[in-house]
BAFIVEX-284505 format. One line per 4 residues: number of its first residue (from 1); for each residue x, y negated, z of C-alpha. Coordinates in pm, whole numbers, plus 32768, in hexadecimal, padded with zeros to 4 digits. Layout:
<recs>
NUM	X/Y/Z; ...
</recs>
This chain:
<recs>
1	891F/7C4B/7795; 8A84/7CB3/77EC; 8AB3/7E17/786C; 8B16/7D9D/79C9
5	89D1/7CD7/79E2; 8905/7E07/797F; 89B7/7EE0/7A7F; 8981/7DDB/7B90
9	8810/7DBF/7B41; 87EB/7F3A/7B32; 8896/7F52/7C86; 87A7/7E4C/7D10
13	8676/7F0D/7C96; 8705/8050/7D26; 873D/7FA3/7E75; 85D3/7F29/7E71
17	8560/8087/7E18; 861D/811A/7F40; 859A/800B/8028; 8429/8014/7FC5
21	83D6/8167/7F2D; 8350/8208/806D; 8279/80E3/80DD; 8204/80AE/7F77
25	819B/821C/7F65; 80CF/81F8/80A7; 802F/80BB/8021; 7FD6/815B/7ED4
29	7F2C/8278/7F8F; 7E21/817A/7FED; 7DDA/813E/7E7D; 7E1B/828E/7DD8
33	7DCC/83F3/7E3C; 7EAF/84BF/7D60; 8020/84D0/7DCD; 8089/84F2/7C60
37	7FD3/83AB/7C10; 8083/8302/7D33; 81D4/837C/7CB1; 817C/8301/7B53
41	811D/81A8/7BD7; 825F/818E/7C9F; 832C/81F1/7B6F; 827B/80FE/7A86
45	829D/7FEA/7B8B; 8415/800E/7BA0; 8437/803E/7A28; 837B/7EF6/79FC
49	8476/7E53/7AE6; 8598/7EDB/7A1B; 84FA/7E54/78DD; 84E9/7CF6/7972
53	8663/7CD9/794F; 86F6/7B91/79C6; 859E/7B12/7A2E; 85D1/7BE8/7B67
57	86B1/7AD6/7BED; 857E/79F8/7C18; 84CD/7AE9/7D02; 84EE/7A4F/7E5C
61	840B/7B40/7F1A; 844E/7C96/7E82; 8375/7D62/7F70; 8234/7CA3/7F28
65	828B/7C8D/7DB7; 82C1/7E06/7DA0; 8180/7E4E/7E60; 80BD/7D68/7D7B
69	814A/7E09/7C3F; 80FB/7F63/7CCD; 7F9B/7EF3/7D28; 7F5A/7E7D/7BC4
73	7FEA/7FC0/7B36; 7F09/808C/7C1F; 7DD5/7FC2/7BBF; 7E29/7FF2/7A50
77	7E45/8168/7A8A; 7CF7/816F/7B40; 7C55/80B2/7A21; 7CEC/81AD/7934
81	7C61/82D2/79F9; 7B23/8211/7A53; 7B17/82A7/7BAD; 7B82/8219/7CFA
85	7BBE/833C/7DE5; 7C67/82D5/7F26; 7D07/83B6/8029; 7D97/833A/816E
89	7DBB/8494/8208; 7EE0/8483/82F5; 7F43/8322/828E; 7F5A/8284/83E4
93	7FA1/83BA/84B2; 8033/8500/843B; 7FA5/85D6/8555; 804F/870F/85D1
97	7F5C/8833/85C8; 7FB5/8898/8729; 7F63/8742/87BB; 7DEA/8738/87A2
101	7DA5/85DE/883D; 7E8D/8539/873F; 7DF2/8601/8625; 7C94/859B/868E
105	7D02/8430/86A9; 7DA1/8440/854F; 7C60/84D1/84BE; 7B91/83BF/8562
109	7C79/82AE/84E5; 7C78/833D/8385; 7AFC/8359/838E; 7ADB/81F0/8407
113	7BCB/8173/82FB; 7AFF/8228/81F3; 79CD/8161/8264; 7A75/8017/8207
117	7A5C/7F77/80B1; 7B8A/7FBA/7FD2; 7C09/7E53/7FFB; 7BE3/7E5C/8175
121	7C91/7FAF/8187; 7DAA/7F32/80A8; 7DD7/7DFC/8181; 7DE9/7EC8/82C4
125	7EE6/7FBC/8230; 7FC2/7EA3/81AB; 7FB8/7DEC/82F8; 7FD0/7F12/83EB
129	8091/8021/8333; 816F/7F50/8256; 8190/7E2F/834E; 8159/7D21/824B
133	8109/7BC0/82BC; 7FB8/7B2A/8264; 8068/7A57/815D; 80FE/7B92/80C2
137	7FAF/7C48/80D4; 7F0F/7B22/8021; 801C/7B2A/7F13; 7FF8/7CA1/7EDC
141	7E7B/7C9D/7ECF; 7E66/7B58/7E0B; 7D93/7A97/7F04; 7DC2/7965/7FDD
145	7E71/7986/812C; 7D36/7931/81F8; 7C75/7A37/8132; 7D78/7B42/8181
149	7D74/7AE7/82F3; 7BF8/7AE3/8303; 7BDE/7C2B/8246; 7CD5/7CC8/8339
153	7C23/7C46/8471; 7AD0/7CBF/83F3; 7B60/7E13/8399; 7C02/7E39/84F0
157	7AB9/7DD8/8597; 79FE/7EDB/84C7; 7B05/7FE5/8511; 7AEE/7F9A/8684
161	7972/7FB4/867A; 7978/80F8/85B5; 7A7B/8197/8698; 79BF/812B/87D2
165	787F/81C3/8747; 793B/8300/86F0; 79CC/830F/8851; 7874/82D9/88F1
169	77DF/83F4/8821; 78E3/84ED/8899
</recs>
């Protein structure tokens, strides 16, 4: 590969890194607990992209491709550690300590999310936080589009029920 090609591809991967690193970090928080593990997965994801070389030109939907690669890297790491700790603390809302109603809401939302199955939680985070389409969610999670949509609708229904119950108990 000529040096100009390598520099162009490296610049493309760096542009993708700048564009997706923050949302990818939030997404990986739904799969991994340890921030160091999340950083490792992000690094290995983008290193894998660099190693693809000219095959990068054939990636038509980089965001979903990068999320899918990161998902597989995270699953591999979890298999390696043989634990699946998940933390969504502060994922949807980073509450200010002085604003108690928002803090309480954030705690309730985080508690309700923790009650979902890992796949349902992952689907909600991809759809709501990362604003992926159902097609993109399906590509990232490796399921059919109707499955992703159904999983999302069921998860939202369960979240609504849990949050209503939580509100009634207060």
